[in-house]
C-alpha positions as CSV (number, residue, x, y, z in Angstrom):
1,M,0.0,0.0,0.0
2,D,1.4,3.4,-0.9
3,E,2.4,5.3,2.2
4,I,0.8,8.5,1.0
5,V,-2.5,6.7,0.6
6,R,-2.1,5.0,3.9
7,R,-1.6,8.3,5.7
8,A,-4.5,9.9,3.9
9,V,-6.9,7.2,4.8
10,A,-5.6,7.2,8.4
11,R,-6.3,10.9,8.7
12,A,-9.8,10.5,7.4
13,I,-10.5,7.7,10.0
14,V,-9.1,9.9,12.8
15,T,-11.5,12.7,11.6
16,M,-14.4,10.2,11.7
17,Q,-13.5,9.0,15.2
18,D,-13.1,12.6,16.5
19,N,-16.5,13.6,15.1
20,L,-18.8,10.6,15.6
21,G,-21.6,12.9,16.9
22,E,-21.3,15.5,14.2
23,R,-22.6,15.6,10.6
24,L,-19.7,14.6,8.4
25,T,-19.9,14.9,4.6
26,I,-17.7,13.2,2.0
27,D,-16.2,16.6,1.3
28,D,-15.2,16.9,5.0
29,M,-13.5,13.5,5.0
30,A,-11.8,14.1,1.7
31,R,-10.5,17.4,2.9
32,S,-8.9,15.7,6.0
33,A,-7.3,13.2,3.6
34,M,-6.2,16.1,1.3
35,F,-7.6,14.3,-1.7
36,S,-10.4,15.2,-4.1
37,K,-13.6,13.5,-3.0
38,F,-13.7,11.2,-6.0
39,H,-10.1,10.0,-5.6
40,F,-10.6,9.8,-1.9
41,S,-13.7,7.5,-2.1
42,R,-11.9,5.2,-4.5
43,V,-8.7,4.8,-2.5
44,F,-10.6,4.6,0.8
45,N,-12.6,1.7,-0.5
46,Q,-9.5,0.0,-1.8
47,V,-7.8,0.3,1.6
48,T,-10.7,-0.6,4.0
49,G,-13.1,-2.6,1.8
50,L,-15.9,-0.2,2.6
51,S,-17.1,3.2,1.3
52,P,-16.2,6.2,3.6
53,G,-19.9,6.6,4.6
54,R,-20.3,3.0,5.5
55,F,-17.1,2.9,7.5
56,L,-18.3,6.0,9.4
57,S,-21.6,4.3,10.2
58,A,-19.7,1.3,11.4
59,L,-17.5,3.4,13.7
60,R,-20.6,5.0,15.2
61,L,-22.3,1.7,15.9
62,A,-19.1,0.4,17.4
63,E,-18.9,3.4,19.7
64,A,-22.5,2.8,20.7
65,K,-21.7,-0.8,21.6
66,R,-18.8,0.4,23.8
67,L,-21.0,3.0,25.6
68,L,-23.8,0.5,26.2
69,V,-21.5,-2.0,28.1
70,S,-19.2,0.5,29.8
71,T,-21.6,3.3,30.9
72,T,-25.1,3.8,32.2
73,T,-25.9,6.4,29.6
74,S,-29.4,6.0,28.2
75,V,-30.0,4.6,24.8
76,T,-31.5,7.9,23.7
77,D,-28.4,9.9,24.8
78,I,-26.0,7.3,23.2
79,S,-27.9,7.6,19.9
80,H,-27.3,11.3,19.9
81,Q,-23.7,11.0,20.9
82,V,-23.0,8.8,17.9
83,G,-24.7,11.1,15.4
84,Y,-28.3,9.9,15.2
85,N,-31.2,12.4,15.5
86,S,-33.8,9.7,15.9
87,V,-33.5,7.0,18.6
88,G,-35.9,4.9,16.5
89,T,-33.5,5.0,13.5
90,F,-30.6,4.3,15.7
91,S,-32.3,1.3,17.3
92,A,-33.3,-0.2,14.0
93,R,-29.8,0.3,12.5
94,F,-28.2,-1.1,15.6
95,S,-30.5,-4.2,15.7
96,S,-29.9,-4.9,12.0
97,S,-26.1,-4.7,12.3
98,V,-25.5,-6.1,15.8
99,G,-28.2,-8.7,15.8
100,V,-29.9,-7.6,19.0
101,P,-31.6,-4.3,20.1
102,P,-29.4,-1.8,22.1
103,S,-31.2,-2.6,25.4
104,S,-30.7,-6.3,24.9
105,Y,-27.0,-5.8,24.0
106,R,-26.5,-4.0,27.3
107,Q,-28.3,-6.7,29.2
108,L,-26.1,-9.4,27.5
109,R,-23.0,-7.3,28.4
110,G,-21.9,-7.3,24.8
111,R,-22.0,-11.1,24.3
112,T,-24.6,-13.3,22.7
113,P,-25.2,-17.1,23.5
114,R,-25.7,-18.0,19.8
115,V,-25.4,-16.6,16.3
116,P,-28.4,-16.9,14.0
117,E,-28.1,-17.7,10.2
118,Q,-30.0,-16.7,7.1
119,R,-32.1,-19.9,6.8
120,E,-34.5,-18.3,4.4
121,C,-31.8,-18.0,1.6
122,A,-32.2,-20.2,-1.4
123,R,-29.8,-23.1,-0.9
124,S,-27.4,-24.5,-3.5
125,G,-26.1,-27.6,-1.8
126,A,-22.6,-26.2,-2.2
127,A,-19.9,-25.9,0.4
128,V,-17.2,-23.4,1.1
129,R,-14.1,-25.1,2.6
130,G,-10.5,-24.3,3.2
131,Q,-7.8,-23.9,5.8
132,L,-7.7,-21.4,8.6
133,R,-4.1,-20.4,9.2
134,C,-2.7,-18.6,12.2
135,P,0.5,-16.6,12.6
136,P,3.5,-18.7,13.9
137,A,3.9,-19.0,17.7
138,T,0.5,-17.3,18.3
139,D,-1.8,-18.8,20.9
140,I,-5.3,-18.3,19.3
141,G,-8.4,-19.2,21.2
142,M,-11.8,-19.8,19.8
143,V,-12.4,-18.5,16.2
144,F,-15.6,-17.4,14.7
145,L,-15.8,-17.9,10.9
146,G,-18.8,-16.7,8.9
147,L,-20.0,-15.9,5.4
148,F,-21.1,-12.3,4.8
149,P,-22.1,-10.3,1.7
150,G,-19.5,-7.6,2.4
151,R,-16.2,-7.1,4.1
152,I,-17.7,-6.3,7.4
153,T,-19.1,-8.6,10.1
154,E,-22.6,-7.2,10.6
155,G,-26.1,-8.6,10.2
156,T,-26.9,-12.3,10.0
157,P,-24.2,-14.5,8.4
158,A,-25.3,-16.8,5.6
159,R,-23.4,-19.6,7.3
160,H,-20.9,-19.8,10.2
161,T,-18.9,-22.1,12.4
162,F,-16.6,-22.0,15.4
163,L,-13.1,-23.4,15.4
164,T,-10.6,-24.0,18.3
165,G,-7.6,-23.0,16.3
166,A,-5.9,-23.4,13.0
167,G,-7.0,-26.2,10.7
168,P,-9.6,-27.1,8.1
169,Y,-13.1,-25.7,8.1
170,V,-16.2,-26.3,6.0
171,L,-19.5,-24.3,5.6
172,Q,-22.2,-26.6,4.3
173,D,-25.3,-25.8,2.1
174,V,-24.1,-22.3,1.3
175,P,-26.7,-20.1,-0.5
176,V,-26.2,-19.0,-4.0
177,G,-24.5,-15.6,-4.1
178,R,-21.2,-13.7,-3.6
179,W,-19.7,-14.0,-0.2
180,Y,-16.7,-13.0,1.9
181,V,-15.3,-15.4,4.5
182,L,-14.6,-13.4,7.7
183,A,-12.8,-14.7,10.7
184,H,-12.4,-13.2,14.2
185,A,-10.4,-14.4,17.2
186,W,-8.4,-13.2,20.2
187,G,-4.8,-14.0,20.7
188,A,-3.0,-14.6,24.0
189,C,-0.4,-11.9,23.0
190,R,-1.6,-8.9,25.1
191,L,-1.7,-5.3,24.1
192,E,0.0,-2.5,26.1
193,D,-3.2,-1.8,28.0
194,G,-3.4,-5.4,29.3
195,G,-6.0,-6.7,26.9
196,P,-5.8,-9.6,24.5
197,R,-5.0,-8.8,20.9
198,P,-7.8,-9.1,18.3
199,Y,-7.1,-11.0,15.1
200,I,-9.1,-11.1,11.9
201,G,-9.0,-12.9,8.6
202,V,-10.7,-12.1,5.2
203,A,-11.0,-14.3,2.1
204,G,-13.1,-13.7,-1.0
205,P,-15.3,-12.8,-2.6
206,V,-16.4,-16.4,-3.2
207,T,-19.2,-16.9,-5.8
208,I,-21.5,-19.8,-5.3
209,L,-23.5,-21.0,-8.3
210,E,-26.1,-23.7,-8.8
211,G,-24.5,-27.0,-9.5
212,V,-21.1,-26.1,-7.9
213,A,-20.2,-28.7,-5.3
214,A,-17.5,-26.8,-3.4
215,S,-15.4,-23.6,-3.4
216,L,-12.1,-23.2,-1.7
217,A,-11.2,-20.2,0.4
218,D,-8.2,-20.3,2.7
219,V,-8.3,-17.7,5.5
220,R,-5.2,-16.3,7.2
221,L,-5.6,-14.6,10.6
222,R,-3.6,-11.4,11.3
223,P,-3.7,-8.8,14.0
224,R,-6.5,-6.3,13.5
225,R,-5.4,-2.9,12.1
226,G,-6.9,0.6,12.3
227,F,-7.9,0.3,8.6
228,D,-10.1,-2.7,9.3
229,P,-13.8,-2.1,9.9
230,P,-15.0,-2.8,13.4
231,T,-16.9,-6.0,14.2
232,L,-20.5,-5.1,14.6
233,L,-22.3,-8.5,15.0
234,A,-22.6,-9.5,18.6
235,L,-20.6,-12.7,19.2
236,P,-20.0,-15.2,22.0
237,D,-16.9,-14.5,24.1
238,L,-14.1,-15.7,21.9
239,R,-11.5,-15.0,24.6
240,R,-12.5,-18.0,26.7
241,V,-10.5,-21.2,26.2
242,V,-12.6,-24.1,24.9
243,Q,-11.9,-27.7,24.6
244,Q,-14.6,-28.6,22.1
245,P,-16.1,-26.6,19.2
246,I,-19.4,-24.9,19.9
247,A,-22.3,-26.6,18.3
248,V,-24.1,-24.5,15.7
């Protein structure tokens, strides 16, 4: 990645993070990156996998998730703090992306006992399979791996599974469509603030067609970077050590 582009996108993301409660336009974000808005939108998508507007929306919901589990601030006040004028719009957007309403997310303390799937999708009988690879000498705990229509973990996955480390995986009866394989885990290597290090993996897009028996998509975990979209879907606690895979 060109260093000039990297720094420009980083400046834009900082501007987003510093102004989550304000109205930001594409012109504002492009100005912080010191690019024209057309060039900025193109390179931002190349670097992050999302448009600037969608990345900003994800940051707002990620901040709302943090506030819900770390403060007693009301849902209405949180919605305003992250840039929503209507608490109804905020709650609907949060529920769609995270999988549960804001009040339920707070009650669950940010964790969910199970992850639903899109059972209403037309099925192809096809499978997506591959190898999950981890960095050498890295102690990875439980891994969530799911199929999503975009490069962001939000909404309901088409299919998903849990792994207890590196190795083969298979997602059965995948619906026809174009999917990304997204993986999330926590490593034992700790950050400076004492917390575990988040890891992610992305593969795809994988196109599933009628009559195709299986598609291959190897996924390599790496430490999460500031350019990566936040994880919006509520997940079980991946930091706990498990001896057996979770049944799904």
